A tleap script that builds the chain and sets N, CA, C and O, in Angstrom:
source leaprc.protein.ff14SB
mol = sequence {
  NMET LEU ILE LEU GLN ASP GLY ARG MET ILE
  ASN GLU GLU LEU ILE LYS GLU GLY LEU ALA
  LYS VAL ILE VAL TYR GLU PRO ASN LYS LYS
  TYR LEU ASN HIE TYR LYS GLU LEU GLU ASP
  ILE ALA VAL THR LYS GLU ILE GLY MET TRP
  SER ASN CLYS
}
set mol.1.N position { 0.849 -1.165 0.000 }
set mol.1.CA position { 0.000 0.000 0.000 }
set mol.1.C position { 0.902 1.238 0.000 }
set mol.1.O position { 1.884 1.311 0.739 }
set mol.2.N position { 0.552 2.181 -0.826 }
set mol.2.CA position { 1.287 3.440 -0.876 }
set mol.2.C position { 0.490 4.540 -0.188 }
set mol.2.O position { -0.716 4.676 -0.393 }
set mol.3.N position { 1.176 5.310 0.620 }
set mol.3.CA position { 0.545 6.422 1.326 }
set mol.3.C position { 1.096 7.725 0.754 }
set mol.3.O position { 2.309 7.901 0.644 }
set mol.4.N position { 0.204 8.627 0.396 }
set mol.4.CA position { 0.608 9.941 -0.097 }
set mol.4.C position { 1.090 10.812 1.062 }
set mol.4.O position { 0.818 10.496 2.220 }
set mol.5.N position { 1.790 11.882 0.774 }
set mol.5.CA position { 2.327 12.756 1.825 }
set mol.5.C position { 1.241 13.320 2.729 }
set mol.5.O position { 1.492 13.609 3.899 }
set mol.6.N position { 0.040 13.475 2.196 }
set mol.6.CA position { -1.047 14.024 3.016 }
set mol.6.C position { -1.795 12.936 3.790 }
set mol.6.O position { -2.795 13.221 4.449 }
set mol.7.N position { -1.309 11.678 3.711 }
set mol.7.CA position { -1.894 10.595 4.490 }
set mol.7.C position { -2.926 9.752 3.763 }
set mol.7.O position { -3.364 8.725 4.282 }
set mol.8.N position { -3.324 10.177 2.557 }
set mol.8.CA position { -4.307 9.393 1.801 }
set mol.8.C position { -3.639 8.155 1.210 }
set mol.8.O position { -2.453 8.169 0.878 }
set mol.9.N position { -4.421 7.086 1.085 }
set mol.9.CA position { -3.920 5.861 0.456 }
set mol.9.C position { -4.140 5.956 -1.048 }
set mol.9.O position { -5.251 6.240 -1.496 }
set mol.10.N position { -3.101 5.722 -1.822 }
set mol.10.CA position { -3.210 5.819 -3.274 }
set mol.10.C position { -4.229 4.815 -3.807 }
set mol.10.O position { -4.967 5.125 -4.742 }
set mol.11.N position { -4.279 3.616 -3.224 }
set mol.11.CA position { -5.241 2.598 -3.653 }
set mol.11.C position { -6.667 3.135 -3.537 }
set mol.11.O position { -7.482 2.980 -4.447 }
set mol.12.N position { -6.943 3.758 -2.420 }
set mol.12.CA position { -8.275 4.299 -2.153 }
set mol.12.C position { -8.628 5.386 -3.167 }
set mol.12.O position { -9.740 5.408 -3.695 }
set mol.13.N position { -7.697 6.275 -3.434 }
set mol.13.CA position { -7.947 7.371 -4.368 }
set mol.13.C position { -8.206 6.851 -5.785 }
set mol.13.O position { -9.105 7.344 -6.467 }
set mol.14.N position { -7.434 5.868 -6.229 }
set mol.14.CA position { -7.627 5.307 -7.563 }
set mol.14.C position { -8.991 4.628 -7.690 }
set mol.14.O position { -9.659 4.765 -8.715 }
set mol.15.N position { -9.403 3.903 -6.663 }
set mol.15.CA position { -10.710 3.226 -6.695 }
set mol.15.C position { -11.832 4.258 -6.705 }
set mol.15.O position { -12.795 4.115 -7.459 }
set mol.16.N position { -11.719 5.297 -5.876 }
set mol.16.CA position { -12.742 6.357 -5.826 }
set mol.16.C position { -12.944 7.014 -7.186 }
set mol.16.O position { -14.068 7.354 -7.554 }
set mol.17.N position { -11.858 7.193 -7.927 }
set mol.17.CA position { -11.916 7.867 -9.218 }
set mol.17.C position { -12.258 6.916 -10.367 }
set mol.17.O position { -12.277 7.325 -11.528 }
set mol.18.N position { -12.526 5.655 -10.046 }
set mol.18.CA position { -12.861 4.692 -11.083 }
set mol.18.C position { -11.676 4.346 -11.962 }
set mol.18.O position { -11.851 3.958 -13.117 }
set mol.19.N position { -10.481 4.480 -11.431 }
set mol.19.CA position { -9.267 4.202 -12.187 }
set mol.19.C position { -8.627 2.872 -11.805 }
set mol.19.O position { -7.593 2.496 -12.356 }
set mol.20.N position { -9.242 2.161 -10.862 }
set mol.20.CA position { -8.734 0.858 -10.442 }
set mol.20.C position { -9.906 -0.017 -10.025 }
set mol.20.O position { -10.945 0.480 -9.591 }
set mol.21.N position { -9.727 -1.317 -10.162 }
set mol.21.CA position { -10.728 -2.308 -9.787 }
set mol.21.C position { -10.215 -3.068 -8.573 }
set mol.21.O position { -9.014 -3.312 -8.454 }
set mol.22.N position { -11.107 -3.438 -7.682 }
set mol.22.CA position { -10.712 -4.172 -6.482 }
set mol.22.C position { -10.404 -5.621 -6.853 }
set mol.22.O position { -11.238 -6.331 -7.414 }
set mol.23.N position { -9.195 -6.031 -6.525 }
set mol.23.CA position { -8.758 -7.422 -6.705 }
set mol.23.C position { -8.086 -7.837 -5.405 }
set mol.23.O position { -7.280 -7.086 -4.857 }
set mol.24.N position { -8.410 -9.022 -4.909 }
set mol.24.CA position { -7.874 -9.476 -3.632 }
set mol.24.C position { -6.905 -10.634 -3.842 }
set mol.24.O position { -7.196 -11.596 -4.553 }
set mol.25.N position { -5.777 -10.513 -3.218 }
set mol.25.CA position { -4.799 -11.589 -3.180 }
set mol.25.C position { -4.658 -12.008 -1.727 }
set mol.25.O position { -4.151 -11.249 -0.900 }
set mol.26.N position { -5.107 -13.219 -1.419 }
set mol.26.CA position { -5.038 -13.725 -0.045 }
set mol.26.C position { -3.600 -13.639 0.438 }
set mol.26.O position { -2.683 -13.875 -0.348 }
set mol.27.N position { -3.375 -13.315 1.682 }
set mol.27.CA position { -4.320 -13.026 2.758 }
set mol.27.C position { -4.611 -11.532 2.919 }
set mol.27.O position { -5.098 -11.124 3.974 }
set mol.28.N position { -4.336 -10.727 1.935 }
set mol.28.CA position { -4.474 -9.273 2.045 }
set mol.28.C position { -5.921 -8.818 1.895 }
set mol.28.O position { -6.316 -8.311 0.845 }
set mol.29.N position { -6.711 -9.004 2.956 }
set mol.29.CA position { -8.133 -8.653 2.903 }
set mol.29.C position { -8.497 -7.544 3.880 }
set mol.29.O position { -9.679 -7.265 4.084 }
set mol.30.N position { -7.507 -6.914 4.481 }
set mol.30.CA position { -7.754 -5.934 5.533 }
set mol.30.C position { -8.711 -4.824 5.102 }
set mol.30.O position { -9.597 -4.440 5.866 }
set mol.31.N position { -8.541 -4.310 3.894 }
set mol.31.CA position { -9.351 -3.176 3.432 }
set mol.31.C position { -10.412 -3.587 2.404 }
set mol.31.O position { -11.021 -2.723 1.772 }
set mol.32.N position { -10.636 -4.870 2.232 }
set mol.32.CA position { -11.533 -5.365 1.191 }
set mol.32.C position { -12.913 -4.716 1.250 }
set mol.32.O position { -13.372 -4.177 0.244 }
set mol.33.N position { -13.572 -4.751 2.377 }
set mol.33.CA position { -14.930 -4.198 2.470 }
set mol.33.C position { -14.947 -2.700 2.165 }
set mol.33.O position { -15.840 -2.214 1.471 }
set mol.34.N position { -13.972 -1.982 2.680 }
set mol.34.CA position { -13.887 -0.537 2.439 }
set mol.34.C position { -13.680 -0.255 0.951 }
set mol.34.O position { -14.361 0.595 0.376 }
set mol.35.N position { -12.744 -0.966 0.332 }
set mol.35.CA position { -12.469 -0.766 -1.093 }
set mol.35.C position { -13.672 -1.143 -1.954 }
set mol.35.O position { -13.962 -0.460 -2.936 }
set mol.36.N position { -14.375 -2.214 -1.604 }
set mol.36.CA position { -15.561 -2.618 -2.369 }
set mol.36.C position { -16.649 -1.550 -2.274 }
set mol.36.O position { -17.340 -1.288 -3.259 }
set mol.37.N position { -16.808 -0.935 -1.114 }
set mol.37.CA position { -17.792 0.140 -0.966 }
set mol.37.C position { -17.441 1.319 -1.886 }
set mol.37.O position { -18.315 1.884 -2.544 }
set mol.38.N position { -16.162 1.677 -1.922 }
set mol.38.CA position { -15.724 2.773 -2.793 }
set mol.38.C position { -15.938 2.418 -4.258 }
set mol.38.O position { -16.360 3.260 -5.051 }
set mol.39.N position { -15.645 1.168 -4.617 }
set mol.39.CA position { -15.847 0.725 -5.996 }
set mol.39.C position { -17.334 0.765 -6.362 }
set mol.39.O position { -17.695 1.195 -7.458 }
set mol.40.N position { -18.179 0.324 -5.457 }
set mol.40.CA position { -19.624 0.351 -5.714 }
set mol.40.C position { -20.119 1.774 -5.958 }
set mol.40.O position { -20.978 1.997 -6.811 }
set mol.41.N position { -19.581 2.731 -5.212 }
set mol.41.CA position { -19.960 4.132 -5.399 }
set mol.41.C position { -19.519 4.610 -6.774 }
set mol.41.O position { -20.286 5.261 -7.484 }
set mol.42.N position { -18.277 4.287 -7.155 }
set mol.42.CA position { -17.769 4.699 -8.473 }
set mol.42.C position { -18.602 4.083 -9.587 }
set mol.42.O position { -18.884 4.743 -10.587 }
set mol.43.N position { -19.001 2.817 -9.423 }
set mol.43.CA position { -19.827 2.140 -10.433 }
set mol.43.C position { -21.181 2.834 -10.536 }
set mol.43.O position { -21.656 3.114 -11.637 }
set mol.44.N position { -21.793 3.107 -9.402 }
set mol.44.CA position { -23.104 3.753 -9.374 }
set mol.44.C position { -23.058 5.140 -10.009 }
set mol.44.O position { -23.970 5.525 -10.740 }
set mol.45.N position { -21.993 5.887 -9.726 }
set mol.45.CA position { -21.851 7.240 -10.269 }
set mol.45.C position { -21.274 7.247 -11.682 }
set mol.45.O position { -21.140 8.304 -12.300 }
set mol.46.N position { -20.933 6.056 -12.192 }
set mol.46.CA position { -20.354 5.902 -13.535 }
set mol.46.C position { -19.109 6.775 -13.703 }
set mol.46.O position { -19.000 7.556 -14.648 }
set mol.47.N position { -18.183 6.622 -12.771 }
set mol.47.CA position { -16.935 7.376 -12.758 }
set mol.47.C position { -15.820 6.539 -13.397 }
set mol.47.O position { -15.773 5.321 -13.226 }
set mol.48.N position { -14.929 7.203 -14.129 }
set mol.48.CA position { -13.749 6.545 -14.682 }
set mol.48.C position { -14.093 5.385 -15.589 }
set mol.48.O position { -14.885 5.533 -16.519 }
set mol.49.N position { -13.498 4.221 -15.325 }
set mol.49.CA position { -13.717 3.060 -16.185 }
set mol.49.C position { -15.164 2.570 -16.160 }
set mol.49.O position { -15.576 1.788 -17.017 }
set mol.50.N position { -15.919 3.029 -15.187 }
set mol.50.CA position { -17.319 2.608 -15.065 }
set mol.50.C position { -18.244 3.530 -15.845 }
set mol.50.O position { -19.461 3.349 -15.818 }
set mol.51.N position { -17.691 4.502 -16.530 }
set mol.51.CA position { -18.466 5.440 -17.334 }
set mol.51.C position { -19.063 4.725 -18.546 }
set mol.51.O position { -18.458 3.803 -19.092 }
set mol.52.N position { -20.232 5.150 -18.954 }
set mol.52.CA position { -20.885 4.575 -20.130 }
set mol.52.C position { -20.594 5.368 -21.389 }
set mol.52.O position { -21.283 5.193 -22.395 }
set mol.53.N position { -19.598 6.232 -21.361 }
set mol.53.CA position { -19.259 7.090 -22.500 }
set mol.53.C position { -18.449 6.325 -23.519 }
set mol.53.O position { -18.070 6.880 -24.550 }
savepdb mol mol.pdb
quit
């Protein structure tokens, strides 16, 4: 996981912007539910790769 200087997680920011998809590699499931929620929001809002354009 990469942390930006302001404390934000790069993974989280990419998922929020629809620029990344949640993929889990066991045993790294610590943030799975949080990341899936962010992905669901991006899908619903049709952001980034989830856009219908």
